[in-house]
N, C-alpha and C positions, 0 to 999 in steps of 0.2 A: 651698790659693786659701778665701783665705773671701768669699761672699755674700749684701748681706747683705736682711734681711729685702724692702727693695720685687722684691729679686734673688728672692728668691723663689720671691714671691706671684707677676713677670707668666709667672717658667719655668714653671710650677704651672700660670696659664690658659690660658698659650701650648700647654705638652699633654693640656689635656681639650677645649679648644681642634678640635685636630686626632685627638684619637681618637674624638670627638663627629664630626665630618665627617667621618672614614673611615667612620664603622658610618652618617651618611645612604647613602654614597658607596653600603657593600655594602647593605645598602637597597634602595635605587636598585635595585643590577646586581641582586641576589633575585625583586625582584617584577614586573622587567623578563624575567628570563628564564624564569620562572614563569610571565607574560600567552603569553610567546614563545613557552612552553612548550604549554602550554593552548591558544594558536590554530595550533599546529602539528596535534596530536594528532585536535582539529578535525576539520583540512580533507582530513587522514587518514582521521580517521570517510568522511567525505564519501565522499572517492572511493574507498571502497569502498562504500558503496551505491551509489555511479554504478557501482561499477564490475558490484556483483551486480543491478541493475538490466539490464544491458544483456547481462547472460548468460544474466536469466530470458527476453527478450521476447525473444531466437536463440530459446528455450527452443523458447515455447510458440508460434514461426512456424516449430518447426521437425515441433510437433502437426500441422501446419492443412495439412503433406506429407505428412505416415505417412498414410497408403492404407489398412495391412492393419491385421487381428487386430481387429477394430468391431465389434461386437456387439449391435447394434440391441437396447435392452432397453426402451422405452417407443416409440408414439408416443401423440397428442395436438395437437387447432386447431393442426392442419399446422409439429406442432414435433414435434420428433423428439432420442430422447437412443439416445445408441448411448457404448459403455462398456468398456473392455478394462485387465489387471493392471496396474497403475503399477510402473515399475522405481525410485522410488522410497522404497515403505515398500506395508506388507502392505496392499494391497487396492484399487479402481480411478482408475482417470482416467476419468475423462465426459467423453465431446462433448456437445452441446448445438448445435440448429441452428435458426433461421427470422426468418423475413422481421420489419421494422419498418423501420411508414408513415412514414420519416425517413429524409434521407439522412447519410452516415454519416458527415459529421462533428460536426454539431450530437447526436449520438446521440454516440458518443463522448461525447463535453461534457456530455450529461445523464445518461451510466452514474457518470459519478462524482464528481459534485459536490454535495458536502457536504450546505450546506446544504439540498434535498434526500430526497435516497437514501434518507433516514428515511417520508416521507412521504409516498414511491408502495412504497420493497423494504419488505414482511412480512416475512422474515425476519430485518430489524435491527432490533433497537432505539437503537441504538448507529452513527454512525457517522462518525470523527471528524479532524480533520489532526492529530497533534502534533505534526509536523517539517516544514518545507517545505526542502529545499536546494536546489530549484532550477522554474522554472515546468514543471518538467511530470516532476519529481521528487519523492515526496514521501514522510510517514509515515502509516498510520491509524492509527486506532483504532477497529476496533469490537465491537459485543458482542450475537450473532446470540438469537432470542427461542426460546423451548423450542416442540419440535415434535414430532411423534410419536406425539399426542395430550399430550405435556406425555415422556415416558420420558426423553427424548435431553435436558436441559437444559440453558442459555444457556453457550453459548465466548462469550470472547473472544480477539483476536486481533489479533498487533499486526507490520501491512505492508507490507513494502515494493512503493508502484505509481507504474510508468512511463508514458509515455504517448508513442509514437511512430507518428512519422506516414510512411507508406511515400508512393511515387508513386503513379498512377493511382488517391486520397483511401483507401486502401486504412488504418484509425488498428486500432493495438493497447494494447489495455489490460493490460498485463503484473500481476500480486502476487507476492510467496514473502514464509512470516513471516521478519521478521532478527530480535535477536534489538536489541533495545532500553533500552540501564540505563534512561532517567524514567519505562518503567514496567513493573516487573516484575512474574510475576505472583502477579493479589492471591488472596485464600484464597473473595472473592466467587462466581468464576468458575474455570473448570476454561479452563486456553492450549489454546487447540486448536492445532495449526498449517500453515498453507496452503503447499504443496509446488507449485512453477507455475503459476500461473494464469492467466486473463487473456480480455477477450473482442480479437476480431478481428471490425473493424465493415469490413463493405467494398459498394457500391455498385454496385444491378443494373446490369448492363449495357441490360434491355433501360427501365429506369427509375430512374431516380436519386432521384431525390428517393424512393425506396422506400433498405431496406440492406437487407441480410445479418450478419445478428450470431448469427458462434458463437464456443460460448461453451465453454474448459475447464478444469476443475476436480479439480483431486485435494489434499481435506482429510482432511488427519488431528484427529478428532475428539478422542480421546488419555481418560482413564477408560479404566471400567469398563462398554461397550458390547459388545456384539453385535454385528461384524459384519456378521449378519443382518437386523440390523433398521437396521441405513445402505446394506443397497442396497436393503428393498424402500421406505426412507423416501424415499432422493435420488430417481428420477427423477422423482417424481409433485416433491417439491422444484422440483426447477432446471425444469419447462415450469411451476407456476406465477408463476418469477423471468420467463419472458422475456411472462407475461401480462398480471403484474403494470408494468412492462419501457411494454408498450403503453399499457397502463391510462394510468401515470403519463407519459406522453406526452405522450396525445391531451385528459387533464386542463388541464397542462403547456402545451395551441393558444396562444394570443392571438384577441380575438376578429375581429382583418383572416386572422388565417389567414396571418401569420407565423410560428409557428412560438416557444416562450420565445425567452428570453437565451439569448442565443453567447459562450462569451468566444470570446479568441481570445488564442495564444498565442506566443509565440516558439521 
């Protein structure tokens, strides 16, 4: 069969058009597939973080109900620090108890507000939300100050923070260190690790304008540190945290006495 030059021309052009349309369709398919896969992986990671957060807050709630094995290691300014061996690492789980002149709802908001935290928490130089999962769950990057007269250098932490509200106006702010690829460890700081920690804020029955604050801390400093240095310095640092929180709340009171701005959450 003999084909004219025009027929060959149209045949070639048509073939090229078909190939180009197939390539465009394939590229669109690959783009949609990659986008869908990324969204799926992101959703899976969000669900993983939520599961970790919910497990952590249950562990912190369990600490409040654990009454055995605690040893009082410091009492100062009506603040009590107790400790017991942690089941998570070769260190201590600390329990700190104090009374704060603020309602439980406002106190729990105050304790995790990132914009204000470093203004009153003298143990920190950085406290930033780097990823928000939902209104009550987020990932924070913190950098501590050096302490123990400089013998413990600053550490940085990546923590998953979760706020859980219970009946009776009890609120728990739980936190636990997690892997977060967007913030890998830096050579500038030793990356510490917080095993399940948390604040438990509950109203005083005799005066709901005051709250009982119970704090649980089990921090793995990492690096080359003697456990004795941590055990000697940690109780005083925890007492100072409560005192700093009291001072911070006092400083943020408005002239009308209505308290600092309260963030509402669903």
